[in-house]
C-alpha positions in Angstrom: 144.4 -29.7 96.6 143.7 -27.2 99.5 145.8 -27.4 102.6 143.8 -28.4 105.7 144.1 -25.4 108.1 143.7 -27.2 111.4 144.2 -30.6 112.8 142.5 -31.4 116.1 144.2 -33.4 118.8 142.9 -36.8 119.7 142.2 -37.2 123.4 143.3 -40.4 125.1 139.8 -41.3 126.0 136.8 -43.1 124.5 133.3 -41.8 125.1 129.8 -43.1 125.8 126.7 -41.0 125.1 123.8 -42.0 127.4 120.2 -41.0 126.7 117.5 -41.9 129.2 114.5 -43.7 127.9 110.9 -43.9 129.0 111.5 -46.2 132.1 114.0 -43.7 133.5 111.6 -40.9 132.9 108.8 -42.9 134.5 111.0 -43.4 137.5 111.7 -39.7 137.8 108.0 -38.8 137.4 107.1 -41.4 140.1 109.3 -39.6 142.6 108.5 -36.0 141.9 106.5 -35.1 138.8 105.7 -31.5 139.7 109.3 -30.3 139.7 110.4 -31.9 136.5 110.7 -29.7 133.5 110.7 -30.7 129.8 114.5 -30.9 129.9 114.4 -34.5 131.1 113.1 -35.5 127.7 116.0 -34.0 125.9 119.1 -34.5 128.1 121.9 -36.8 127.3 125.2 -37.3 129.1 128.7 -37.9 127.6 131.0 -40.0 129.7 134.7 -40.1 129.0 136.0 -43.7 129.3 139.4 -45.3 129.2 141.0 -45.2 125.8 139.8 -48.3 124.0 141.0 -49.2 120.6 138.0 -51.5 119.8 134.3 -51.1 120.5 134.3 -54.7 121.6 136.6 -53.8 124.5 134.4 -50.9 125.4 131.4 -53.2 125.5 133.1 -55.5 127.9 134.0 -52.6 130.2 130.4 -51.3 130.1 129.0 -54.7 131.1 131.3 -54.6 134.1 130.8 -50.9 134.9 127.3 -50.1 133.9 126.1 -49.7 137.5 128.4 -46.7 138.0 126.7 -44.9 135.0 123.3 -46.0 136.2 124.0 -44.6 139.7 125.3 -41.3 138.2 122.2 -40.9 136.1 120.0 -41.3 139.2 122.3 -39.1 141.3 122.0 -36.3 138.7 118.4 -36.0 139.6 118.2 -37.3 143.2 121.1 -37.5 145.6 118.9 -39.3 148.2 119.9 -42.9 147.5 116.7 -44.2 149.2 114.9 -43.1 146.1 117.1 -45.0 143.7 116.3 -48.3 142.1 118.2 -50.8 144.2 118.3 -54.0 142.0 120.0 -52.9 138.8 121.1 -55.2 136.0 122.8 -54.7 132.7 119.5 -55.7 130.9 117.7 -53.1 133.0 120.4 -50.5 132.0 119.8 -51.3 128.3 116.0 -51.0 128.9 116.4 -47.6 130.7 119.0 -46.0 128.5 120.1 -45.7 124.9 123.8 -45.4 124.6 126.4 -45.1 121.8 130.2 -45.8 122.0 132.9 -43.6 120.4 136.6 -44.2 120.1 137.6 -41.0 118.3 137.5 -38.1 120.7 138.9 -34.8 119.4 139.7 -31.7 121.5 139.1 -28.6 119.4 140.2 -26.2 122.1 143.6 -25.1 123.3 142.6 -24.7 126.9 143.2 -27.7 129.3 140.2 -29.7 130.4 139.0 -28.7 133.9 137.2 -31.0 136.3 134.7 -29.7 138.9 
């Protein structure tokens, strides 16, 4: 059996990958269609979450905290909050975004993570 040359370190976080769906794209287009490129159809965002052992616990956290993610998604395109959707629900979040949850986050780099 060959020796495995590298083991990556597990980061003490979970992750959520968020991909906007058609209702989010429609909202963007309703605000300013002429300045939107094709990248809006391809973009996804990875959010690092607290370190959850179980996906069920992550799901509970997301039901409580979805609005932070929703606001961040809108803010990534428009910082003017008057353009944002004001009445946001968890059902709406699920209609506007696909998301997947991940508990195994590995860091393959030696450099520390920088926030900016």
